[in-house]
PyMOL Python script that loads the backbone (N, CA, C, O; Angstrom):
from pymol import cmd

cmd.read_pdbstr("""\
ATOM      1  N   MET A   1     128.161  50.656  46.744  1.00  0.00           N
ATOM      2  CA  MET A   1     127.632  51.960  46.427  1.00  0.00           C
ATOM      3  C   MET A   1     127.397  52.109  44.927  1.00  0.00           C
ATOM      4  O   MET A   1     126.368  52.633  44.500  1.00  0.00           O
ATOM      5  N   ILE A   2     128.353  51.648  44.139  1.00  0.00           N
ATOM      6  CA  ILE A   2     128.212  51.756  42.689  1.00  0.00           C
ATOM      7  C   ILE A   2     127.081  50.855  42.211  1.00  0.00           C
ATOM      8  O   ILE A   2     126.328  51.224  41.309  1.00  0.00           O
ATOM      9  N   GLY A   3     126.960  49.671  42.816  1.00  0.00           N
ATOM     10  CA  GLY A   3     125.863  48.771  42.462  1.00  0.00           C
ATOM     11  C   GLY A   3     124.512  49.402  42.734  1.00  0.00           C
ATOM     12  O   GLY A   3     123.585  49.273  41.935  1.00  0.00           O
ATOM     13  N   PHE A   4     124.404  50.089  43.870  1.00  0.00           N
ATOM     14  CA  PHE A   4     123.159  50.788  44.215  1.00  0.00           C
ATOM     15  C   PHE A   4     122.835  51.849  43.173  1.00  0.00           C
ATOM     16  O   PHE A   4     121.692  51.958  42.729  1.00  0.00           O
ATOM     17  N   LEU A   5     123.831  52.626  42.783  1.00  0.00           N
ATOM     18  CA  LEU A   5     123.611  53.679  41.791  1.00  0.00           C
ATOM     19  C   LEU A   5     123.229  53.100  40.430  1.00  0.00           C
ATOM     20  O   LEU A   5     122.396  53.665  39.721  1.00  0.00           O
ATOM     21  N   LEU A   6     123.832  51.988  40.076  1.00  0.00           N
ATOM     22  CA  LEU A   6     123.486  51.349  38.798  1.00  0.00           C
ATOM     23  C   LEU A   6     122.050  50.830  38.812  1.00  0.00           C
ATOM     24  O   LEU A   6     121.313  51.015  37.843  1.00  0.00           O
ATOM     25  N   ARG A   7     121.651  50.180  39.910  1.00  0.00           N
ATOM     26  CA  ARG A   7     120.279  49.686  40.014  1.00  0.00           C
ATOM     27  C   ARG A   7     119.280  50.835  40.015  1.00  0.00           C
ATOM     28  O   ARG A   7     118.232  50.756  39.374  1.00  0.00           O
ATOM     29  N   LEU A   8     119.611  51.906  40.740  1.00  0.00           N
ATOM     30  CA  LEU A   8     118.736  53.073  40.781  1.00  0.00           C
ATOM     31  C   LEU A   8     118.617  53.710  39.395  1.00  0.00           C
ATOM     32  O   LEU A   8     117.526  54.097  38.977  1.00  0.00           O
ATOM     33  N   SER A   9     119.729  53.814  38.696  1.00  0.00           N
ATOM     34  CA  SER A   9     119.703  54.372  37.332  1.00  0.00           C
ATOM     35  C   SER A   9     118.868  53.504  36.405  1.00  0.00           C
ATOM     36  O   SER A   9     118.118  54.024  35.578  1.00  0.00           O
ATOM     37  N   LEU A  10     118.988  52.197  36.532  1.00  0.00           N
ATOM     38  CA  LEU A  10     118.202  51.288  35.701  1.00  0.00           C
ATOM     39  C   LEU A  10     116.712  51.436  36.004  1.00  0.00           C
ATOM     40  O   LEU A  10     115.891  51.427  35.087  1.00  0.00           O
ATOM     41  N   LYS A  11     116.360  51.572  37.274  1.00  0.00           N
ATOM     42  CA  LYS A  11     114.956  51.759  37.647  1.00  0.00           C
ATOM     43  C   LYS A  11     114.409  53.062  37.071  1.00  0.00           C
ATOM     44  O   LYS A  11     113.287  53.087  36.564  1.00  0.00           O
ATOM     45  N   PHE A  12     115.185  54.146  37.140  1.00  0.00           N
ATOM     46  CA  PHE A  12     114.752  55.411  36.559  1.00  0.00           C
ATOM     47  C   PHE A  12     114.620  55.318  35.049  1.00  0.00           C
ATOM     48  O   PHE A  12     113.702  55.898  34.469  1.00  0.00           O
ATOM     49  N   LEU A  13     115.521  54.600  34.412  1.00  0.00           N
ATOM     50  CA  LEU A  13     115.460  54.423  32.968  1.00  0.00           C
ATOM     51  C   LEU A  13     114.200  53.660  32.574  1.00  0.00           C
ATOM     52  O   LEU A  13     113.520  54.038  31.620  1.00  0.00           O
ATOM     53  N   ILE A  14     113.885  52.591  33.298  1.00  0.00           N
ATOM     54  CA  ILE A  14     112.683  51.807  33.012  1.00  0.00           C
ATOM     55  C   ILE A  14     111.434  52.645  33.263  1.00  0.00           C
ATOM     56  O   ILE A  14     110.508  52.628  32.452  1.00  0.00           O
ATOM     57  N   LEU A  15     111.396  53.377  34.376  1.00  0.00           N
ATOM     58  CA  LEU A  15     110.255  54.239  34.675  1.00  0.00           C
ATOM     59  C   LEU A  15     110.078  55.307  33.602  1.00  0.00           C
ATOM     60  O   LEU A  15     108.957  55.580  33.174  1.00  0.00           O
ATOM     61  N   SER A  16     111.174  55.906  33.170  1.00  0.00           N
ATOM     62  CA  SER A  16     111.103  56.924  32.125  1.00  0.00           C
ATOM     63  C   SER A  16     110.572  56.335  30.824  1.00  0.00           C
ATOM     64  O   SER A  16     109.758  56.961  30.145  1.00  0.00           O
ATOM     65  N   ALA A  17     111.028  55.135  30.472  1.00  0.00           N
ATOM     66  CA  ALA A  17     110.560  54.489  29.247  1.00  0.00           C
ATOM     67  C   ALA A  17     109.065  54.181  29.335  1.00  0.00           C
ATOM     68  O   ALA A  17     108.332  54.391  28.368  1.00  0.00           O
ATOM     69  N   LEU A  18     108.612  53.686  30.485  1.00  0.00           N
ATOM     70  CA  LEU A  18     107.187  53.397  30.659  1.00  0.00           C
ATOM     71  C   LEU A  18     106.341  54.661  30.566  1.00  0.00           C
ATOM     72  O   LEU A  18     105.287  54.658  29.929  1.00  0.00           O
ATOM     73  N   LEU A  19     106.792  55.729  31.190  1.00  0.00           N
ATOM     74  CA  LEU A  19     106.059  56.989  31.118  1.00  0.00           C
ATOM     75  C   LEU A  19     106.031  57.529  29.692  1.00  0.00           C
ATOM     76  O   LEU A  19     105.004  58.034  29.238  1.00  0.00           O
ATOM     77  N   TYR A  20     107.145  57.427  28.991  1.00  0.00           N
ATOM     78  CA  TYR A  20     107.194  57.895  27.611  1.00  0.00           C
ATOM     79  C   TYR A  20     106.212  57.116  26.743  1.00  0.00           C
ATOM     80  O   TYR A  20     105.466  57.704  25.960  1.00  0.00           O
ATOM     81  N   VAL A  21     106.212  55.795  26.882  1.00  0.00           N
ATOM     82  CA  VAL A  21     105.296  54.958  26.094  1.00  0.00           C
ATOM     83  C   VAL A  21     103.850  55.274  26.458  1.00  0.00           C
ATOM     84  O   VAL A  21     102.996  55.353  25.574  1.00  0.00           O
ATOM     85  N   THR A  22     103.566  55.454  27.731  1.00  0.00           N
ATOM     86  CA  THR A  22     102.195  55.713  28.173  1.00  0.00           C
ATOM     87  C   THR A  22     101.647  57.017  27.607  1.00  0.00           C
ATOM     88  O   THR A  22     100.482  57.074  27.212  1.00  0.00           O
ATOM     89  N   PHE A  23     102.456  58.053  27.560  1.00  0.00           N
ATOM     90  CA  PHE A  23     101.948  59.367  27.190  1.00  0.00           C
ATOM     91  C   PHE A  23     102.230  59.792  25.752  1.00  0.00           C
ATOM     92  O   PHE A  23     101.548  60.683  25.247  1.00  0.00           O
ATOM     93  N   PHE A  24     103.214  59.188  25.070  1.00  0.00           N
ATOM     94  CA  PHE A  24     103.604  59.714  23.769  1.00  0.00           C
ATOM     95  C   PHE A  24     103.548  58.725  22.612  1.00  0.00           C
ATOM     96  O   PHE A  24     103.451  59.161  21.465  1.00  0.00           O
ATOM     97  N   VAL A  25     103.604  57.440  22.847  1.00  0.00           N
ATOM     98  CA  VAL A  25     103.606  56.475  21.749  1.00  0.00           C
ATOM     99  C   VAL A  25     102.167  56.115  21.400  1.00  0.00           C
ATOM    100  O   VAL A  25     101.436  55.601  22.247  1.00  0.00           O
ATOM    101  N   PRO A  26     101.754  56.376  20.173  1.00  0.00           N
ATOM    102  CA  PRO A  26     100.362  56.074  19.817  1.00  0.00           C
ATOM    103  C   PRO A  26     100.114  54.572  19.688  1.00  0.00           C
ATOM    104  O   PRO A  26     100.901  53.838  19.089  1.00  0.00           O
ATOM    105  N   VAL A  27      99.006  54.147  20.263  1.00  0.00           N
ATOM    106  CA  VAL A  27      98.504  52.791  20.091  1.00  0.00           C
ATOM    107  C   VAL A  27      97.230  52.970  19.283  1.00  0.00           C
ATOM    108  O   VAL A  27      96.283  53.606  19.747  1.00  0.00           O
ATOM    109  N   ALA A  28      97.199  52.415  18.079  1.00  0.00           N
ATOM    110  CA  ALA A  28      96.162  52.734  17.105  1.00  0.00           C
ATOM    111  C   ALA A  28      96.349  54.211  16.756  1.00  0.00           C
ATOM    112  O   ALA A  28      97.309  54.545  16.062  1.00  0.00           O
ATOM    113  N   ASN A  29      95.484  55.093  17.203  1.00  0.00           N
ATOM    114  CA  ASN A  29      95.669  56.506  16.859  1.00  0.00           C
ATOM    115  C   ASN A  29      95.810  57.409  18.090  1.00  0.00           C
ATOM    116  O   ASN A  29      95.879  58.630  17.945  1.00  0.00           O
ATOM    117  N   ARG A  30      95.854  56.848  19.270  1.00  0.00           N
ATOM    118  CA  ARG A  30      95.972  57.630  20.495  1.00  0.00           C
ATOM    119  C   ARG A  30      96.992  56.984  21.435  1.00  0.00           C
ATOM    120  O   ARG A  30      97.221  55.776  21.376  1.00  0.00           O
ATOM    121  N   PRO A  31      97.600  57.795  22.298  1.00  0.00           N
ATOM    122  CA  PRO A  31      98.499  57.211  23.307  1.00  0.00           C
ATOM    123  C   PRO A  31      97.718  56.361  24.306  1.00  0.00           C
ATOM    124  O   PRO A  31      96.503  56.510  24.442  1.00  0.00           O
ATOM    125  N   LEU A  32      98.407  55.489  24.986  1.00  0.00           N
ATOM    126  CA  LEU A  32      97.790  54.581  25.947  1.00  0.00           C
ATOM    127  C   LEU A  32      97.025  55.349  27.023  1.00  0.00           C
ATOM    128  O   LEU A  32      95.940  54.931  27.426  1.00  0.00           O
ATOM    129  N   PHE A  33      97.575  56.459  27.487  1.00  0.00           N
ATOM    130  CA  PHE A  33      96.900  57.255  28.513  1.00  0.00           C
ATOM    131  C   PHE A  33      95.534  57.730  28.033  1.00  0.00           C
ATOM    132  O   PHE A  33      94.566  57.711  28.793  1.00  0.00           O
ATOM    133  N   GLU A  34      95.454  58.149  26.794  1.00  0.00           N
ATOM    134  CA  GLU A  34      94.180  58.628  26.256  1.00  0.00           C
ATOM    135  C   GLU A  34      93.161  57.488  26.178  1.00  0.00           C
ATOM    136  O   GLU A  34      91.977  57.693  26.449  1.00  0.00           O
ATOM    137  N   HIS A  35      93.616  56.299  25.811  1.00  0.00           N
ATOM    138  CA  HIS A  35      92.710  55.141  25.797  1.00  0.00           C
ATOM    139  C   HIS A  35      92.163  54.869  27.200  1.00  0.00           C
ATOM    140  O   HIS A  35      90.962  54.667  27.379  1.00  0.00           O
ATOM    141  N   ILE A  36      93.046  54.868  28.181  1.00  0.00           N
ATOM    142  CA  ILE A  36      92.641  54.595  29.560  1.00  0.00           C
ATOM    143  C   ILE A  36      91.672  55.665  30.053  1.00  0.00           C
ATOM    144  O   ILE A  36      90.682  55.357  30.717  1.00  0.00           O
ATOM    145  N   ARG A  37      91.963  56.927  29.725  1.00  0.00           N
ATOM    146  CA  ARG A  37      91.096  58.028  30.143  1.00  0.00           C
ATOM    147  C   ARG A  37      89.707  57.904  29.532  1.00  0.00           C
ATOM    148  O   ARG A  37      88.705  58.137  30.208  1.00  0.00           O
ATOM    149  N   ARG A  38      89.645  57.538  28.264  1.00  0.00           N
ATOM    150  CA  ARG A  38      88.344  57.384  27.604  1.00  0.00           C
ATOM    151  C   ARG A  38      87.574  56.186  28.149  1.00  0.00           C
ATOM    152  O   ARG A  38      86.353  56.250  28.297  1.00  0.00           O
ATOM    153  N   ILE A  39      88.273  55.103  28.446  1.00  0.00           N
ATOM    154  CA  ILE A  39      87.600  53.934  29.022  1.00  0.00           C
ATOM    155  C   ILE A  39      87.057  54.271  30.401  1.00  0.00           C
ATOM    156  O   ILE A  39      85.942  53.875  30.743  1.00  0.00           O
ATOM    157  N   ALA A  40      87.839  55.002  31.200  1.00  0.00           N
ATOM    158  CA  ALA A  40      87.406  55.361  32.554  1.00  0.00           C
ATOM    159  C   ALA A  40      86.204  56.295  32.533  1.00  0.00           C
ATOM    160  O   ALA A  40      85.477  56.382  33.524  1.00  0.00           O
ATOM    161  N   ALA A  41      85.983  56.985  31.435  1.00  0.00           N
ATOM    162  CA  ALA A  41      84.864  57.928  31.355  1.00  0.00           C
ATOM    163  C   ALA A  41      83.553  57.256  30.939  1.00  0.00           C
ATOM    164  O   ALA A  41      82.516  57.919  30.901  1.00  0.00           O
ATOM    165  N   THR A  42      83.575  55.959  30.629  1.00  0.00           N
ATOM    166  CA  THR A  42      82.351  55.289  30.198  1.00  0.00           C
ATOM    167  C   THR A  42      81.429  55.017  31.382  1.00  0.00           C
ATOM    168  O   THR A  42      81.854  54.994  32.538  1.00  0.00           O
ATOM    169  N   LYS A  43      80.173  54.815  31.061  1.00  0.00           N
ATOM    170  CA  LYS A  43      79.164  54.549  32.090  1.00  0.00           C
ATOM    171  C   LYS A  43      79.482  53.264  32.851  1.00  0.00           C
ATOM    172  O   LYS A  43      79.338  53.207  34.073  1.00  0.00           O
ATOM    173  N   GLU A  44      79.912  52.244  32.129  1.00  0.00           N
ATOM    174  CA  GLU A  44      80.211  50.960  32.758  1.00  0.00           C
ATOM    175  C   GLU A  44      81.359  51.079  33.756  1.00  0.00           C
ATOM    176  O   GLU A  44      81.306  50.502  34.842  1.00  0.00           O
ATOM    177  N   ALA A  45      82.397  51.829  33.386  1.00  0.00           N
ATOM    178  CA  ALA A  45      83.538  51.996  34.281  1.00  0.00           C
ATOM    179  C   ALA A  45      83.131  52.768  35.534  1.00  0.00           C
ATOM    180  O   ALA A  45      83.603  52.471  36.632  1.00  0.00           O
ATOM    181  N   LYS A  46      82.262  53.749  35.370  1.00  0.00           N
ATOM    182  CA  LYS A  46      81.792  54.508  36.531  1.00  0.00           C
ATOM    183  C   LYS A  46      80.946  53.630  37.448  1.00  0.00           C
ATOM    184  O   LYS A  46      81.033  53.749  38.670  1.00  0.00           O
ATOM    185  N   GLU A  47      80.125  52.745  36.867  1.00  0.00           N
ATOM    186  CA  GLU A  47      79.342  51.809  37.679  1.00  0.00           C
ATOM    187  C   GLU A  47      80.257  50.864  38.439  1.00  0.00           C
ATOM    188  O   GLU A  47      80.037  50.576  39.616  1.00  0.00           O
ATOM    189  N   LEU A  48      81.283  50.387  37.753  1.00  0.00           N
ATOM    190  CA  LEU A  48      82.255  49.514  38.407  1.00  0.00           C
ATOM    191  C   LEU A  48      82.918  50.234  39.565  1.00  0.00           C
ATOM    192  O   LEU A  48      83.090  49.657  40.639  1.00  0.00           O
ATOM    193  N   GLY A  49      83.293  51.490  39.360  1.00  0.00           N
ATOM    194  CA  GLY A  49      83.925  52.269  40.420  1.00  0.00           C
ATOM    195  C   GLY A  49      83.024  52.456  41.616  1.00  0.00           C
ATOM    196  O   GLY A  49      83.473  52.341  42.757  1.00  0.00           O
ATOM    197  N   SER A  50      81.743  52.746  41.371  1.00  0.00           N
ATOM    198  CA  SER A  50      80.835  52.934  42.506  1.00  0.00           C
ATOM    199  C   SER A  50      80.592  51.612  43.227  1.00  0.00           C
ATOM    200  O   SER A  50      80.458  51.590  44.450  1.00  0.00           O
ATOM    201  N   GLY A  51      80.533  50.506  42.476  1.00  0.00           N
ATOM    202  CA  GLY A  51      80.396  49.191  43.109  1.00  0.00           C
ATOM    203  C   GLY A  51      81.603  48.854  43.962  1.00  0.00           C
ATOM    204  O   GLY A  51      81.472  48.280  45.043  1.00  0.00           O
ATOM    205  N   LEU A  52      82.786  49.216  43.470  1.00  0.00           N
ATOM    206  CA  LEU A  52      83.997  48.969  44.249  1.00  0.00           C
ATOM    207  C   LEU A  52      84.024  49.818  45.514  1.00  0.00           C
ATOM    208  O   LEU A  52      84.514  49.371  46.551  1.00  0.00           O
ATOM    209  N   GLU A  53      83.502  51.036  45.435  1.00  0.00           N
ATOM    210  CA  GLU A  53      83.459  51.881  46.628  1.00  0.00           C
ATOM    211  C   GLU A  53      82.622  51.226  47.724  1.00  0.00           C
ATOM    212  O   GLU A  53      82.990  51.265  48.898  1.00  0.00           O
ATOM    213  N   VAL A  54      81.501  50.627  47.341  1.00  0.00           N
ATOM    214  CA  VAL A  54      80.636  49.959  48.320  1.00  0.00           C
ATOM    215  C   VAL A  54      81.353  48.763  48.936  1.00  0.00           C
ATOM    216  O   VAL A  54      81.320  48.571  50.151  1.00  0.00           O
ATOM    217  N   ILE A  55      81.991  47.971  48.107  1.00  0.00           N
ATOM    218  CA  ILE A  55      82.705  46.784  48.593  1.00  0.00           C
ATOM    219  C   ILE A  55      83.857  47.191  49.513  1.00  0.00           C
ATOM    220  O   ILE A  55      84.073  46.568  50.552  1.00  0.00           O
ATOM    221  N   ILE A  56      84.586  48.226  49.136  1.00  0.00           N
ATOM    222  CA  ILE A  56      85.708  48.682  49.953  1.00  0.00           C
ATOM    223  C   ILE A  56      85.212  49.215  51.295  1.00  0.00           C
ATOM    224  O   ILE A  56      85.843  48.978  52.325  1.00  0.00           O
ATOM    225  N   ALA A  57      84.097  49.927  51.293  1.00  0.00           N
ATOM    226  CA  ALA A  57      83.542  50.445  52.549  1.00  0.00           C
ATOM    227  C   ALA A  57      83.142  49.296  53.464  1.00  0.00           C
ATOM    228  O   ALA A  57      83.396  49.346  54.667  1.00  0.00           O
ATOM    229  N   ARG A  58      82.514  48.253  52.900  1.00  0.00           N
ATOM    230  CA  ARG A  58      82.145  47.091  53.718  1.00  0.00           C
ATOM    231  C   ARG A  58      83.378  46.402  54.289  1.00  0.00           C
ATOM    232  O   ARG A  58      83.411  46.043  55.466  1.00  0.00           O
ATOM    233  N   ALA A  59      84.389  46.221  53.446  1.00  0.00           N
ATOM    234  CA  ALA A  59      85.617  45.563  53.901  1.00  0.00           C
ATOM    235  C   ALA A  59      86.293  46.377  54.993  1.00  0.00           C
ATOM    236  O   ALA A  59      86.811  45.818  55.960  1.00  0.00           O
ATOM    237  N   LYS A  60      86.289  47.698  54.840  1.00  0.00           N
ATOM    238  CA  LYS A  60      86.883  48.571  55.849  1.00  0.00           C
ATOM    239  C   LYS A  60      86.146  48.442  57.173  1.00  0.00           C
ATOM    240  O   LYS A  60      86.774  48.344  58.228  1.00  0.00           O
ATOM    241  N   ASP A  61      84.819  48.443  57.126  1.00  0.00           N
ATOM    242  CA  ASP A  61      84.039  48.303  58.355  1.00  0.00           C
ATOM    243  C   ASP A  61      84.301  46.959  59.025  1.00  0.00           C
ATOM    244  O   ASP A  61      84.473  46.881  60.241  1.00  0.00           O
ATOM    245  N   GLU A  62      84.331  45.904  58.215  1.00  0.00           N
ATOM    246  CA  GLU A  62      84.572  44.566  58.766  1.00  0.00           C
ATOM    247  C   GLU A  62      85.963  44.472  59.383  1.00  0.00           C
ATOM    248  O   GLU A  62      86.131  43.905  60.462  1.00  0.00           O
ATOM    249  N   LEU A  63      86.940  45.020  58.710  1.00  0.00           N
ATOM    250  CA  LEU A  63      88.309  44.992  59.230  1.00  0.00           C
ATOM    251  C   LEU A  63      88.420  45.806  60.509  1.00  0.00           C
ATOM    252  O   LEU A  63      89.063  45.378  61.468  1.00  0.00           O
ATOM    253  N   THR A  64      87.795  46.977  60.526  1.00  0.00           N
ATOM    254  CA  THR A  64      87.818  47.819  61.727  1.00  0.00           C
ATOM    255  C   THR A  64      87.176  47.091  62.902  1.00  0.00           C
ATOM    256  O   THR A  64      87.704  47.120  64.013  1.00  0.00           O
ATOM    257  N   ASN A  65      86.044  46.441  62.662  1.00  0.00           N
ATOM    258  CA  ASN A  65      85.383  45.696  63.739  1.00  0.00           C
ATOM    259  C   ASN A  65      86.239  44.537  64.217  1.00  0.00           C
ATOM    260  O   ASN A  65      86.354  44.305  65.420  1.00  0.00           O
ATOM    261  N   THR A  66      86.839  43.811  63.289  1.00  0.00           N
ATOM    262  CA  THR A  66      87.672  42.662  63.652  1.00  0.00           C
ATOM    263  C   THR A  66      88.879  43.108  64.465  1.00  0.00           C
ATOM    264  O   THR A  66      89.187  42.521  65.503  1.00  0.00           O
ATOM    265  N   VAL A  67      89.555  44.139  63.996  1.00  0.00           N
ATOM    266  CA  VAL A  67      90.732  44.631  64.715  1.00  0.00           C
ATOM    267  C   VAL A  67      90.326  45.162  66.076  1.00  0.00           C
ATOM    268  O   VAL A  67      91.030  44.940  67.061  1.00  0.00           O
ATOM    269  N   GLY A  68      89.205  45.858  66.147  1.00  0.00           N
ATOM    270  CA  GLY A  68      88.721  46.361  67.434  1.00  0.00           C
ATOM    271  C   GLY A  68      88.403  45.234  68.394  1.00  0.00           C
ATOM    272  O   GLY A  68      88.718  45.326  69.580  1.00  0.00           O
ATOM    273  N   ASP A  69      87.776  44.159  67.896  1.00  0.00           N
ATOM    274  CA  ASP A  69      87.453  43.010  68.747  1.00  0.00           C
ATOM    275  C   ASP A  69      88.719  42.333  69.254  1.00  0.00           C
ATOM    276  O   ASP A  69      88.814  41.988  70.432  1.00  0.00           O
ATOM    277  N   ILE A  70      89.684  42.144  68.374  1.00  0.00           N
ATOM    278  CA  ILE A  70      90.933  41.498  68.767  1.00  0.00           C
ATOM    279  C   ILE A  70      91.665  42.350  69.793  1.00  0.00           C
ATOM    280  O   ILE A  70      92.192  41.832  70.777  1.00  0.00           O
ATOM    281  N   ALA A  71      91.696  43.670  69.559  1.00  0.00           N
ATOM    282  CA  ALA A  71      92.386  44.561  70.497  1.00  0.00           C
ATOM    283  C   ALA A  71      91.712  44.542  71.862  1.00  0.00           C
ATOM    284  O   ALA A  71      92.390  44.490  72.888  1.00  0.00           O
ATOM    285  N   SER A  72      90.401  44.583  71.882  1.00  0.00           N
ATOM    286  CA  SER A  72      89.710  44.569  73.177  1.00  0.00           C
ATOM    287  C   SER A  72      89.912  43.238  73.892  1.00  0.00           C
ATOM    288  O   SER A  72      90.021  43.228  75.118  1.00  0.00           O
ATOM    289  N   GLN A  73      89.965  42.122  73.184  1.00  0.00           N
ATOM    290  CA  GLN A  73      90.212  40.825  73.806  1.00  0.00           C
ATOM    291  C   GLN A  73      91.602  40.786  74.415  1.00  0.00           C
ATOM    292  O   GLN A  73      91.792  40.275  75.519  1.00  0.00           O
ATOM    293  N   ARG A  74      92.574  41.328  73.686  1.00  0.00           N
ATOM    294  CA  ARG A  74      93.949  41.321  74.211  1.00  0.00           C
ATOM    295  C   ARG A  74      94.077  42.225  75.439  1.00  0.00           C
ATOM    296  O   ARG A  74      94.811  41.914  76.377  1.00  0.00           O
ATOM    297  N   LEU A  75      93.362  43.333  75.419  1.00  0.00           N
ATOM    298  CA  LEU A  75      93.414  44.220  76.582  1.00  0.00           C
ATOM    299  C   LEU A  75      92.750  43.564  77.798  1.00  0.00           C
ATOM    300  O   LEU A  75      93.200  43.758  78.927  1.00  0.00           O
ATOM    301  N   GLN A  76      91.688  42.796  77.575  1.00  0.00           N
ATOM    302  CA  GLN A  76      91.020  42.120  78.689  1.00  0.00           C
ATOM    303  C   GLN A  76      91.868  40.999  79.269  1.00  0.00           C
ATOM    304  O   GLN A  76      91.767  40.699  80.459  1.00  0.00           O
ATOM    305  N   ASN A  77      92.705  40.374  78.441  1.00  0.00           N
ATOM    306  CA  ASN A  77      93.548  39.256  78.896  1.00  0.00           C
ATOM    307  C   ASN A  77      94.744  39.739  79.697  1.00  0.00           C
ATOM    308  O   ASN A  77      95.434  38.912  80.294  1.00  0.00           O
ATOM    309  N   ARG A  78      95.013  40.980  79.739  1.00  0.00           N
ATOM    310  CA  ARG A  78      96.199  41.482  80.465  1.00  0.00           C
ATOM    311  C   ARG A  78      95.966  41.495  81.917  1.00  0.00           C
ATOM    312  O   ARG A  78      96.849  41.885  82.681  1.00  0.00           O
TER     313      ARG A  78
END
""", "prot")
cmd.dss("prot")
cmd.show_as("cartoon", "prot")
cmd.util.cbc("prot")
cmd.orient("prot")
C-alpha cells in the first residue's frame, strides 16, 4: 500500500513538473505551450491536420469493413 502511494505521488510530482514547465517556463521568450499554439495556427499545420483527417477517415472505413467481414464470416461458420 505504501509503495502504491509513493509511486502515485511520484507520478503526480512528475506530471506537475511537466505542466509547470509547459505553461510557465519561458523557452526563448515564450512558454512551450505558446510555441505549440502558434505553430498549430500556421497554414502548414492546418493543412497537415486536414490531410490527417482524410487518412484517418479512410483507415476507419477500411477497419470497419474488415471487422464487419470477419464478423460475418464467423457468424456464417457457426
